[in-house]
N, CA, C and O atoms as CSV, one atom per row, in Angstrom:
chain,resi,resn,atom,element,x,y,z
A,1,MET,N,N,0.839,-1.166,0.000
A,1,MET,CA,C,0.000,0.000,0.000
A,1,MET,C,C,0.893,1.241,0.000
A,1,MET,O,O,1.930,1.269,0.662
A,2,MET,N,N,0.487,2.245,-0.734
A,2,MET,CA,C,1.290,3.442,-0.900
A,2,MET,C,C,0.847,4.521,0.085
A,2,MET,O,O,-0.347,4.788,0.225
A,3,ASP,N,N,1.814,5.142,0.768
A,3,ASP,CA,C,1.496,6.238,1.677
A,3,ASP,C,C,1.262,7.507,0.874
A,3,ASP,O,O,2.000,7.823,-0.059
A,4,LEU,N,N,0.216,8.226,1.262
A,4,LEU,CA,C,-0.063,9.505,0.628
A,4,LEU,C,C,0.830,10.570,1.244
A,4,LEU,O,O,1.108,10.529,2.443
A,5,PRO,N,N,1.278,11.517,0.441
A,5,PRO,CA,C,2.108,12.586,0.996
A,5,PRO,C,C,1.298,13.444,1.971
A,5,PRO,O,O,0.084,13.595,1.836
A,6,HIS,N,N,2.001,13.996,2.949
A,6,HIS,CA,C,1.363,14.869,3.930
A,6,HIS,C,C,0.911,16.148,3.236
A,6,HIS,O,O,1.703,16.807,2.563
A,7,ASP,N,N,-0.351,16.495,3.398
A,7,ASP,CA,C,-0.906,17.698,2.771
A,7,ASP,C,C,-1.465,18.611,3.857
A,7,ASP,O,O,-2.588,18.403,4.316
A,8,PRO,N,N,-0.693,19.626,4.277
A,8,PRO,CA,C,-1.155,20.516,5.339
A,8,PRO,C,C,-2.450,21.250,4.985
A,8,PRO,O,O,-3.274,21.507,5.863
A,9,GLY,N,N,-2.635,21.585,3.717
A,9,GLY,CA,C,-3.857,22.272,3.294
A,9,GLY,C,C,-5.084,21.409,3.503
A,9,GLY,O,O,-6.120,21.883,3.970
A,10,ARG,N,N,-4.961,20.154,3.159
A,10,ARG,CA,C,-6.082,19.224,3.329
A,10,ARG,C,C,-6.367,19.016,4.812
A,10,ARG,O,O,-7.523,18.948,5.231
A,11,GLU,N,N,-5.300,18.914,5.595
A,11,GLU,CA,C,-5.460,18.744,7.041
A,11,GLU,C,C,-6.162,19.953,7.652
A,11,GLU,O,O,-7.032,19.795,8.509
A,12,ALA,N,N,-5.794,21.148,7.222
A,12,ALA,CA,C,-6.427,22.375,7.713
A,12,ALA,C,C,-7.901,22.410,7.323
A,12,ALA,O,O,-8.743,22.829,8.118
A,13,ASP,N,N,-8.221,21.971,6.097
A,13,ASP,CA,C,-9.620,21.909,5.655
A,13,ASP,C,C,-10.424,20.950,6.521
A,13,ASP,O,O,-11.566,21.234,6.880
A,14,GLN,N,N,-9.820,19.810,6.855
A,14,GLN,CA,C,-10.506,18.833,7.698
A,14,GLN,C,C,-10.753,19.393,9.094
A,14,GLN,O,O,-11.824,19.188,9.666
A,15,GLN,N,N,-9.772,20.097,9.640
A,15,GLN,CA,C,-9.941,20.704,10.964
A,15,GLN,C,C,-11.019,21.774,10.929
A,15,GLN,O,O,-11.844,21.855,11.839
A,16,ALA,N,N,-11.019,22.599,9.885
A,16,ALA,CA,C,-12.043,23.636,9.755
A,16,ALA,C,C,-13.419,22.993,9.608
A,16,ALA,O,O,-14.399,23.485,10.168
A,17,GLY,N,N,-13.495,21.906,8.863
A,17,GLY,CA,C,-14.764,21.191,8.710
A,17,GLY,C,C,-15.267,20.633,10.030
A,17,GLY,O,O,-16.463,20.688,10.318
A,18,ALA,N,N,-14.365,20.102,10.823
A,18,ALA,CA,C,-14.738,19.569,12.137
A,18,ALA,C,C,-15.188,20.703,13.064
A,18,ALA,O,O,-16.143,20.543,13.824
A,19,ARG,N,N,-14.503,21.837,13.001
A,19,ARG,CA,C,-14.889,22.985,13.835
A,19,ARG,C,C,-16.240,23.539,13.404
A,19,ARG,O,O,-17.052,23.927,14.245
A,20,LEU,N,N,-16.484,23.579,12.095
A,20,LEU,CA,C,-17.783,24.029,11.606
A,20,LEU,C,C,-18.890,23.079,12.059
A,20,LEU,O,O,-19.951,23.520,12.500
A,21,ALA,N,N,-18.641,21.786,11.949
A,21,ALA,CA,C,-19.643,20.797,12.378
A,21,ALA,C,C,-19.952,20.953,13.870
A,21,ALA,O,O,-21.109,20.847,14.276
A,22,ALA,N,N,-18.939,21.199,14.677
A,22,ALA,CA,C,-19.142,21.399,16.113
A,22,ALA,C,C,-19.949,22.669,16.369
A,22,ALA,O,O,-20.813,22.687,17.244
A,23,LEU,N,N,-19.671,23.735,15.607
A,23,LEU,CA,C,-20.413,24.985,15.751
A,23,LEU,C,C,-21.890,24.771,15.421
A,23,LEU,O,O,-22.768,25.230,16.153
A,24,VAL,N,N,-22.158,24.080,14.328
A,24,VAL,CA,C,-23.543,23.815,13.919
A,24,VAL,C,C,-24.242,22.954,14.970
A,24,VAL,O,O,-25.399,23.206,15.308
A,25,GLU,N,N,-23.552,21.950,15.483
A,25,GLU,CA,C,-24.133,21.072,16.502
A,25,GLU,C,C,-24.483,21.861,17.772
A,25,GLU,O,O,-25.542,21.650,18.365
A,26,ARG,N,N,-23.590,22.767,18.184
A,26,ARG,CA,C,-23.883,23.590,19.365
A,26,ARG,C,C,-25.070,24.506,19.114
A,26,ARG,O,O,-25.891,24.711,20.008
A,27,ALA,N,N,-25.174,25.056,17.918
A,27,ALA,CA,C,-26.301,25.934,17.589
A,27,ALA,C,C,-27.618,25.160,17.666
A,27,ALA,O,O,-28.615,25.663,18.182
A,28,ILE,N,N,-27.607,23.950,17.154
A,28,ILE,CA,C,-28.815,23.110,17.210
A,28,ILE,C,C,-29.154,22.777,18.659
A,28,ILE,O,O,-30.320,22.827,19.051
A,29,LEU,N,N,-28.145,22.438,19.454
A,29,LEU,CA,C,-28.353,22.144,20.877
A,29,LEU,C,C,-28.986,23.346,21.582
A,29,LEU,O,O,-29.874,23.183,22.420
A,30,LEU,N,N,-28.536,24.531,21.247
A,30,LEU,CA,C,-29.048,25.734,21.895
A,30,LEU,C,C,-30.441,26.131,21.418
A,30,LEU,O,O,-31.225,26.667,22.202
A,31,ASP,N,N,-30.765,25.885,20.159
A,31,ASP,CA,C,-32.021,26.400,19.610
A,31,ASP,C,C,-33.085,25.366,19.246
A,31,ASP,O,O,-34.270,25.699,19.256
A,32,SER,N,N,-32.712,24.135,18.928
A,32,SER,CA,C,-33.752,23.238,18.392
A,32,SER,C,C,-33.505,21.753,18.636
A,32,SER,O,O,-33.939,20.928,17.832
A,33,ARG,N,N,-32.837,21.395,19.698
A,33,ARG,CA,C,-32.499,19.996,19.958
A,33,ARG,C,C,-33.718,19.134,20.308
A,33,ARG,O,O,-33.783,17.974,19.903
A,34,PHE,N,N,-34.670,19.674,21.044
A,34,PHE,CA,C,-35.786,18.886,21.570
A,34,PHE,C,C,-37.088,19.248,20.869
A,34,PHE,O,O,-37.314,20.402,20.504
A,35,ARG,N,N,-37.938,18.245,20.689
A,35,ARG,CA,C,-39.256,18.475,20.086
A,35,ARG,C,C,-40.309,18.386,21.167
A,35,ARG,O,O,-40.356,17.418,21.926
A,36,ILE,N,N,-41.160,19.407,21.235
A,36,ILE,CA,C,-42.281,19.380,22.167
A,36,ILE,C,C,-43.405,18.608,21.488
A,36,ILE,O,O,-43.920,19.038,20.456
A,37,PRO,N,N,-43.786,17.471,22.061
A,37,PRO,CA,C,-44.857,16.674,21.445
A,37,PRO,C,C,-46.175,17.460,21.396
A,37,PRO,O,O,-46.326,18.479,22.070
A,38,VAL,N,N,-47.068,17.000,20.635
A,38,VAL,CA,C,-48.408,17.534,20.430
A,38,VAL,C,C,-48.361,18.815,19.582
A,38,VAL,O,O,-49.024,18.886,18.548
A,39,ILE,N,N,-47.586,19.827,20.007
A,39,ILE,CA,C,-47.532,21.065,19.221
A,39,ILE,C,C,-46.398,21.020,18.198
A,39,ILE,O,O,-46.290,21.907,17.351
A,40,ASN,N,N,-45.553,19.993,18.275
A,40,ASN,CA,C,-44.486,19.747,17.312
A,40,ASN,C,C,-43.588,20.972,17.076
A,40,ASN,O,O,-43.312,21.351,15.938
A,41,VAL,N,N,-43.149,21.570,18.171
A,41,VAL,CA,C,-42.236,22.715,18.109
A,41,VAL,C,C,-40.897,22.275,18.658
A,41,VAL,O,O,-40.830,21.568,19.663
A,42,ARG,N,N,-39.838,22.691,18.003
A,42,ARG,CA,C,-38.488,22.342,18.448
A,42,ARG,C,C,-37.929,23.465,19.312
A,42,ARG,O,O,-38.076,24.643,18.985
A,43,VAL,N,N,-37.288,23.095,20.416
A,43,VAL,CA,C,-36.646,24.055,21.312
A,43,VAL,C,C,-35.274,23.509,21.698
A,43,VAL,O,O,-34.984,22.323,21.543
A,44,GLY,N,N,-34.459,24.398,22.195
A,44,GLY,CA,C,-33.147,24.001,22.696
A,44,GLY,C,C,-32.940,24.578,24.077
A,44,GLY,O,O,-33.881,25.038,24.723
A,45,TRP,N,N,-31.696,24.547,24.522
A,45,TRP,CA,C,-31.393,25.038,25.862
A,45,TRP,C,C,-31.545,26.546,25.977
A,45,TRP,O,O,-31.818,27.045,27.068
A,46,ASP,N,N,-31.380,27.283,24.894
A,46,ASP,CA,C,-31.478,28.741,24.966
A,46,ASP,C,C,-32.832,29.192,25.513
A,46,ASP,O,O,-32.855,29.888,26.529
A,47,PRO,N,N,-33.954,28.835,24.900
A,47,PRO,CA,C,-35.226,29.310,25.460
A,47,PRO,C,C,-35.542,28.710,26.829
A,47,PRO,O,O,-36.250,29.328,27.623
A,48,ILE,N,N,-35.031,27.527,27.109
A,48,ILE,CA,C,-35.290,26.907,28.416
A,48,ILE,C,C,-34.571,27.700,29.512
A,48,ILE,O,O,-35.181,28.077,30.513
A,49,ILE,N,N,-33.287,27.946,29.321
A,49,ILE,CA,C,-32.511,28.671,30.328
A,49,ILE,C,C,-32.904,30.148,30.352
A,49,ILE,O,O,-32.888,30.785,31.405
A,50,SER,N,N,-33.256,30.683,29.189
A,50,SER,CA,C,-33.667,32.085,29.118
A,50,SER,C,C,-34.992,32.343,29.828
A,50,SER,O,O,-35.365,33.496,30.041
A,51,ALA,N,N,-35.702,31.285,30.194
A,51,ALA,CA,C,-36.936,31.452,30.952
A,51,ALA,C,C,-36.655,32.003,32.354
A,51,ALA,O,O,-37.563,32.507,33.016
A,52,ILE,N,N,-35.403,31.909,32.804
A,52,ILE,CA,C,-35.004,32.533,34.070
A,52,ILE,C,C,-34.802,34.010,33.758
A,52,ILE,O,O,-33.893,34.354,33.003
A,53,PRO,N,N,-35.620,34.885,34.317
A,53,PRO,CA,C,-35.565,36.300,33.940
A,53,PRO,C,C,-34.162,36.910,34.054
A,53,PRO,O,O,-33.470,36.735,35.057
A,54,PHE,N,N,-33.775,37.608,33.032
A,54,PHE,CA,C,-32.526,38.366,32.894
A,54,PHE,C,C,-31.268,37.509,32.995
A,54,PHE,O,O,-30.460,37.499,32.067
A,55,VAL,N,N,-31.089,36.797,34.090
A,55,VAL,CA,C,-29.876,35.992,34.284
A,55,VAL,C,C,-29.765,34.931,33.192
A,55,VAL,O,O,-28.681,34.714,32.651
A,56,GLY,N,N,-30.861,34.276,32.867
A,56,GLY,CA,C,-30.856,33.256,31.822
A,56,GLY,C,C,-30.530,33.844,30.463
A,56,GLY,O,O,-29.774,33.258,29.689
A,57,ASP,N,N,-31.103,35.008,30.174
A,57,ASP,CA,C,-30.854,35.659,28.879
A,57,ASP,C,C,-29.400,36.096,28.741
A,57,ASP,O,O,-28.790,35.921,27.687
A,58,ILE,N,N,-28.856,36.659,29.799
A,58,ILE,CA,C,-27.461,37.097,29.755
A,58,ILE,C,C,-26.533,35.897,29.648
A,58,ILE,O,O,-25.562,35.925,28.892
A,59,THR,N,N,-26.827,34.845,30.401
A,59,THR,CA,C,-26.014,33.624,30.340
A,59,THR,C,C,-26.006,33.042,28.938
A,59,THR,O,O,-24.953,32.672,28.419
A,60,MET,N,N,-27.169,32.963,28.331
A,60,MET,CA,C,-27.253,32.383,26.993
A,60,MET,C,C,-26.619,33.295,25.943
A,60,MET,O,O,-26.095,32.809,24.941
A,61,ALA,N,N,-26.660,34.606,26.160
A,61,ALA,CA,C,-25.973,35.523,25.236
A,61,ALA,C,C,-24.465,35.289,25.304
A,61,ALA,O,O,-23.782,35.348,24.282
A,62,LEU,N,N,-23.948,35.025,26.494
A,62,LEU,CA,C,-22.516,34.730,26.632
A,62,LEU,C,C,-22.155,33.413,25.938
A,62,LEU,O,O,-21.101,33.301,25.312
A,63,VAL,N,N,-23.035,32.428,26.055
A,63,VAL,CA,C,-22.801,31.150,25.366
A,63,VAL,C,C,-22.834,31.365,23.854
A,63,VAL,O,O,-21.991,30.836,23.130
A,64,ALA,N,N,-23.806,32.142,23.382
A,64,ALA,CA,C,-23.914,32.431,21.948
A,64,ALA,C,C,-22.700,33.215,21.456
A,64,ALA,O,O,-22.283,33.061,20.308
A,65,ALA,N,N,-22.137,34.047,22.313
A,65,ALA,CA,C,-20.927,34.797,21.944
A,65,ALA,C,C,-19.773,33.834,21.660
A,65,ALA,O,O,-18.891,34.140,20.858
A,66,GLY,N,N,-19.779,32.683,22.309
A,66,GLY,CA,C,-18.762,31.668,22.021
A,66,GLY,C,C,-18.846,31.174,20.583
A,66,GLY,O,O,-17.824,30.869,19.968
A,67,LEU,N,N,-20.057,31.094,20.045
A,67,LEU,CA,C,-20.216,30.702,18.640
A,67,LEU,C,C,-19.669,31.789,17.719
A,67,LEU,O,O,-19.073,31.491,16.684
A,68,VAL,N,N,-19.871,33.036,18.094
A,68,VAL,CA,C,-19.332,34.147,17.300
A,68,VAL,C,C,-17.800,34.094,17.333
A,68,VAL,O,O,-17.140,34.293,16.313
A,69,ARG,N,N,-17.256,33.827,18.501
A,69,ARG,CA,C,-15.795,33.720,18.626
A,69,ARG,C,C,-15.257,32.585,17.764
A,69,ARG,O,O,-14.219,32.732,17.119
A,70,GLU,N,N,-15.949,31.466,17.750
A,70,GLU,CA,C,-15.515,30.341,16.913
A,70,GLU,C,C,-15.601,30.705,15.429
A,70,GLU,O,O,-14.746,30.304,14.640
A,71,ALA,N,N,-16.627,31.460,15.052
A,71,ALA,CA,C,-16.739,31.917,13.658
A,71,ALA,C,C,-15.545,32.798,13.295
A,71,ALA,O,O,-15.010,32.697,12.192
A,72,ALA,N,N,-15.133,33.650,14.213
A,72,ALA,CA,C,-13.962,34.497,13.965
A,72,ALA,C,C,-12.715,33.636,13.781
A,72,ALA,O,O,-11.875,33.935,12.931
A,73,ARG,N,N,-12.592,32.587,14.561
A,73,ARG,CA,C,-11.446,31.672,14.422
A,73,ARG,C,C,-11.457,30.951,13.081
A,73,ARG,O,O,-10.407,30.580,12.557
A,74,LEU,N,N,-12.644,30.758,12.534
A,74,LEU,CA,C,-12.764,30.126,11.223
A,74,LEU,C,C,-12.485,31.109,10.089
A,74,LEU,O,O,-12.497,30.732,8.917
A,75,GLY,N,N,-12.236,32.360,10.440
A,75,GLY,CA,C,-11.885,33.353,9.430
A,75,GLY,C,C,-13.055,34.108,8.841
A,75,GLY,O,O,-12.918,34.735,7.791
A,76,ILE,N,N,-14.204,34.061,9.496
A,76,ILE,CA,C,-15.374,34.781,9.000
A,76,ILE,C,C,-15.106,36.287,9.123
A,76,ILE,O,O,-14.566,36.744,10.130
A,77,GLY,N,N,-15.483,37.045,8.104
A,77,GLY,CA,C,-15.206,38.475,8.049
A,77,GLY,C,C,-16.017,39.299,9.033
A,77,GLY,O,O,-17.001,38.837,9.610
A,78,ARG,N,N,-15.570,40.528,9.203
A,78,ARG,CA,C,-16.174,41.431,10.183
A,78,ARG,C,C,-17.646,41.716,9.928
A,78,ARG,O,O,-18.429,41.796,10.874
A,79,ALA,N,N,-18.032,41.870,8.682
A,79,ALA,CA,C,-19.433,42.196,8.378
A,79,ALA,C,C,-20.360,41.085,8.853
A,79,ALA,O,O,-21.405,41.359,9.443
A,80,ILE,N,N,-19.991,39.849,8.603
A,80,ILE,CA,C,-20.829,38.724,9.033
A,80,ILE,C,C,-20.750,38.559,10.547
A,80,ILE,O,O,-21.755,38.245,11.186
A,81,LEU,N,N,-19.578,38.763,11.124
A,81,LEU,CA,C,-19.463,38.711,12.588
A,81,LEU,C,C,-20.355,39.774,13.231
A,81,LEU,O,O,-20.969,39.522,14.268
A,82,ALA,N,N,-20.429,40.950,12.626
A,82,ALA,CA,C,-21.293,42.012,13.149
A,82,ALA,C,C,-22.764,41.583,13.086
A,82,ALA,O,O,-23.527,41.839,14.018
A,83,ARG,N,N,-23.155,40.938,11.995
A,83,ARG,CA,C,-24.538,40.433,11.895
A,83,ARG,C,C,-24.802,39.381,12.961
A,83,ARG,O,O,-25.890,39.328,13.536
A,84,MET,N,N,-23.804,38.546,13.222
A,84,MET,CA,C,-23.945,37.508,14.242
A,84,MET,C,C,-24.111,38.130,15.630
A,84,MET,O,O,-24.957,37.701,16.414
A,85,VAL,N,N,-23.298,39.142,15.922
A,85,VAL,CA,C,-23.409,39.833,17.216
A,85,VAL,C,C,-24.785,40.487,17.330
A,85,VAL,O,O,-25.411,40.428,18.389
A,86,ALA,N,N,-25.261,41.107,16.250
A,86,ALA,CA,C,-26.596,41.719,16.259
A,86,ALA,C,C,-27.664,40.667,16.553
A,86,ALA,O,O,-28.586,40.921,17.328
A,87,ASN,N,N,-27.545,39.483,15.937
A,87,ASN,CA,C,-28.503,38.412,16.203
A,87,ASN,C,C,-28.502,38.013,17.683
A,87,ASN,O,O,-29.560,37.792,18.273
A,88,VAL,N,N,-27.316,37.924,18.270
A,88,VAL,CA,C,-27.210,37.564,19.690
A,88,VAL,C,C,-27.865,38.636,20.559
A,88,VAL,O,O,-28.601,38.319,21.494
A,89,LEU,N,N,-27.598,39.898,20.249
A,89,LEU,CA,C,-28.185,40.987,21.036
A,89,LEU,C,C,-29.704,41.036,20.888
A,89,LEU,O,O,-30.421,41.229,21.870
A,90,ILE,N,N,-30.189,40.862,19.665
A,90,ILE,CA,C,-31.643,40.840,19.433
A,90,ILE,C,C,-32.267,39.692,20.219
A,90,ILE,O,O,-33.293,39.869,20.876
A,91,ASP,N,N,-31.651,38.521,20.152
A,91,ASP,CA,C,-32.155,37.350,20.869
A,91,ASP,C,C,-32.209,37.621,22.371
A,91,ASP,O,O,-33.189,37.278,23.033
A,92,MET,N,N,-31.154,38.238,22.907
A,92,MET,CA,C,-31.107,38.533,24.334
A,92,MET,C,C,-32.219,39.522,24.706
A,92,MET,O,O,-32.922,39.329,25.698
A,93,LEU,N,N,-32.370,40.573,23.908
A,93,LEU,CA,C,-33.389,41.582,24.211
A,93,LEU,C,C,-34.805,41.020,24.071
A,93,LEU,O,O,-35.673,41.313,24.893
A,94,LEU,N,N,-35.038,40.211,23.030
A,94,LEU,CA,C,-36.359,39.589,22.881
A,94,LEU,C,C,-36.654,38.663,24.065
A,94,LEU,O,O,-37.778,38.611,24.564
A,95,GLY,N,N,-35.633,37.941,24.498
A,95,GLY,CA,C,-35.809,37.019,25.617
A,95,GLY,C,C,-36.144,37.713,26.919
A,95,GLY,O,O,-36.730,37.104,27.815
A,96,MET,N,N,-35.776,38.991,27.038
A,96,MET,CA,C,-36.037,39.730,28.277
A,96,MET,C,C,-37.450,40.303,28.352
A,96,MET,O,O,-37.839,40.857,29.380
A,97,VAL,N,N,-38.219,40.174,27.273
A,97,VAL,CA,C,-39.598,40.654,27.294
A,97,VAL,C,C,-40.387,39.778,28.267
A,97,VAL,O,O,-40.432,38.557,28.115
A,98,PRO,N,N,-41.004,40.406,29.264
A,98,PRO,CA,C,-41.740,39.616,30.255
A,98,PRO,C,C,-42.801,38.718,29.612
A,98,PRO,O,O,-43.516,39.132,28.700
A,99,ILE,N,N,-42.882,37.520,30.091
A,99,ILE,CA,C,-43.835,36.472,29.704
A,99,ILE,C,C,-43.624,35.987,28.274
A,99,ILE,O,O,-43.515,34.779,28.064
A,100,ALA,N,N,-43.561,36.865,27.292
A,100,ALA,CA,C,-43.424,36.469,25.886
A,100,ALA,C,C,-41.986,36.119,25.506
A,100,ALA,O,O,-41.757,35.533,24.448
A,101,GLY,N,N,-41.016,36.469,26.351
A,101,GLY,CA,C,-39.607,36.282,26.033
A,101,GLY,C,C,-39.223,34.894,25.551
A,101,GLY,O,O,-38.613,34.768,24.489
A,102,PRO,N,N,-39.563,33.836,26.305
A,102,PRO,CA,C,-39.190,32.490,25.845
A,102,PRO,C,C,-39.805,32.117,24.487
A,102,PRO,O,O,-39.172,31.434,23.682
A,103,VAL,N,N,-41.032,32.566,24.243
A,103,VAL,CA,C,-41.677,32.279,22.955
A,103,VAL,C,C,-40.941,33.007,21.835
A,103,VAL,O,O,-40.696,32.434,20.773
A,104,LEU,N,N,-40.587,34.271,22.071
A,104,LEU,CA,C,-39.842,35.033,21.070
A,104,LEU,C,C,-38.470,34.402,20.835
A,104,LEU,O,O,-37.968,34.396,19.711
A,105,ASP,N,N,-37.872,33.876,21.895
A,105,ASP,CA,C,-36.589,33.180,21.794
A,105,ASP,C,C,-36.708,31.960,20.872
A,105,ASP,O,O,-35.831,31.710,20.044
A,106,ILE,N,N,-37.785,31.218,21.023
A,106,ILE,CA,C,-38.020,30.035,20.191
A,106,ILE,C,C,-38.199,30.443,18.731
A,106,ILE,O,O,-37.703,29.766,17.830
A,107,LEU,N,N,-38.898,31.535,18.500
A,107,LEU,CA,C,-39.174,31.970,17.133
A,107,LEU,C,C,-37.953,32.566,16.437
A,107,LEU,O,O,-37.792,32.388,15.230
A,108,PHE,N,N,-37.094,33.266,17.168
A,108,PHE,CA,C,-35.971,33.966,16.535
A,108,PHE,C,C,-34.792,33.039,16.231
A,108,PHE,O,O,-34.197,33.165,15.161
A,109,ARG,N,N,-34.435,32.129,17.111
A,109,ARG,CA,C,-33.360,31.145,16.914
A,109,ARG,C,C,-32.049,31.764,16.413
A,109,ARG,O,O,-31.566,31.424,15.333
A,110,ALA,N,N,-31.495,32.657,17.193
A,110,ALA,CA,C,-30.275,33.373,16.804
A,110,ALA,C,C,-29.108,32.444,16.515
A,110,ALA,O,O,-28.338,32.699,15.589
A,111,ASN,N,N,-28.961,31.387,17.276
A,111,ASN,CA,C,-27.807,30.505,17.106
A,111,ASN,C,C,-27.867,29.733,15.798
A,111,ASN,O,O,-26.850,29.568,15.123
A,112,VAL,N,N,-29.039,29.264,15.442
A,112,VAL,CA,C,-29.198,28.569,14.163
A,112,VAL,C,C,-29.008,29.555,13.004
A,112,VAL,O,O,-28.414,29.206,11.984
A,113,ARG,N,N,-29.509,30.779,13.160
A,113,ARG,CA,C,-29.280,31.818,12.145
A,113,ARG,C,C,-27.780,32.057,11.960
A,113,ARG,O,O,-27.277,32.137,10.840
A,114,ASN,N,N,-27.083,32.167,13.092
A,114,ASN,CA,C,-25.646,32.438,13.021
A,114,ASN,C,C,-24.881,31.270,12.414
A,114,ASN,O,O,-23.943,31.481,11.645
A,115,ALA,N,N,-25.265,30.053,12.746
A,115,ALA,CA,C,-24.614,28.890,12.140
A,115,ALA,C,C,-24.839,28.890,10.628
A,115,ALA,O,O,-23.943,28.527,9.866
A,116,ALA,N,N,-26.022,29.294,10.199
A,116,ALA,CA,C,-26.307,29.367,8.760
A,116,ALA,C,C,-25.450,30.444,8.089
A,116,ALA,O,O,-24.973,30.247,6.971
A,117,LEU,N,N,-25.255,31.578,8.763
A,117,LEU,CA,C,-24.393,32.625,8.210
A,117,LEU,C,C,-22.973,32.102,7.988
A,117,LEU,O,O,-22.368,32.347,6.945
A,118,VAL,N,N,-22.450,31.379,8.980
A,118,VAL,CA,C,-21.090,30.841,8.885
A,118,VAL,C,C,-21.013,29.791,7.782
A,118,VAL,O,O,-20.100,29.816,6.957
A,119,THR,N,N,-21.966,28.878,7.770
A,119,THR,CA,C,-21.985,27.815,6.767
A,119,THR,C,C,-22.075,28.395,5.357
A,119,THR,O,O,-21.347,27.971,4.459
A,120,ASP,N,N,-22.968,29.363,5.167
A,120,ASP,CA,C,-23.135,29.984,3.851
A,120,ASP,C,C,-21.862,30.709,3.408
A,120,ASP,O,O,-21.462,30.622,2.247
A,121,GLU,N,N,-21.231,31.425,4.344
A,121,GLU,CA,C,-20.009,32.158,3.999
A,121,GLU,C,C,-18.885,31.205,3.613
A,121,GLU,O,O,-18.178,31.442,2.633
A,122,LEU,N,N,-18.719,30.138,4.370
A,122,LEU,CA,C,-17.659,29.179,4.040
A,122,LEU,C,C,-17.940,28.475,2.715
A,122,LEU,O,O,-17.016,28.208,1.946
A,123,ALA,N,N,-19.209,28.173,2.445
A,123,ALA,CA,C,-19.574,27.557,1.162
A,123,ALA,C,C,-19.322,28.530,0.011
A,123,ALA,O,O,-18.830,28.130,-1.044
A,124,ARG,N,N,-19.659,29.803,0.211
A,124,ARG,CA,C,-19.432,30.813,-0.819
A,124,ARG,C,C,-17.939,30.932,-1.128
A,124,ARG,O,O,-17.551,31.019,-2.293
A,125,ARG,N,N,-17.117,30.935,-0.106
A,125,ARG,CA,C,-15.668,31.027,-0.304
A,125,ARG,C,C,-15.140,29.826,-1.066
A,125,ARG,O,O,-14.264,29.950,-1.923
A,126,ARG,N,N,-15.679,28.672,-0.745
A,126,ARG,CA,C,-15.228,27.437,-1.402
A,126,ARG,C,C,-15.542,27.463,-2.891
A,126,ARG,O,O,-14.772,26.968,-3.713
A,127,LEU,N,N,-16.700,28.055,-3.225
A,127,LEU,CA,C,-17.097,28.138,-4.631
A,127,LEU,C,C,-16.296,29.174,-5.405
A,127,LEU,O,O,-16.120,29.037,-6.616
A,128,THR,N,N,-15.807,30.208,-4.727
A,128,THR,CA,C,-15.088,31.256,-5.431
A,128,THR,C,C,-13.577,31.021,-5.478
A,128,THR,O,O,-12.856,31.776,-6.131
A,129,THR,N,N,-13.087,29.975,-4.789
A,129,THR,CA,C,-11.651,29.700,-4.839
A,129,THR,C,C,-11.327,28.555,-5.737
A,129,THR,O,O,-10.158,28.198,-5.886
């Protein structure tokens, strides 16, 4: 059997792919991991923890900021990072609305939106290179 030559570029692509997959998985965990039977709505830890007034929303915004940081490590540009930060802030503010906050959190799904922004940007780059 013949050994393939070491290809650092391919290795870097594989690592970036694994990091992207982890980012997407965390976004799903935060926004849509569980299905509520009967009403068939998907929720994640974000709206559950955000049900704790203010503290839950701030905690989840900090967790979501970790996804933005990972996107920056993947080389996502400032404009998209700014959109991601805006999504996190909107999600946090919507979540702080008394009583309706958790429902608005479920509807907005900032983390899944942000994962889609990262995925789309990386796919666009792949097509243009």
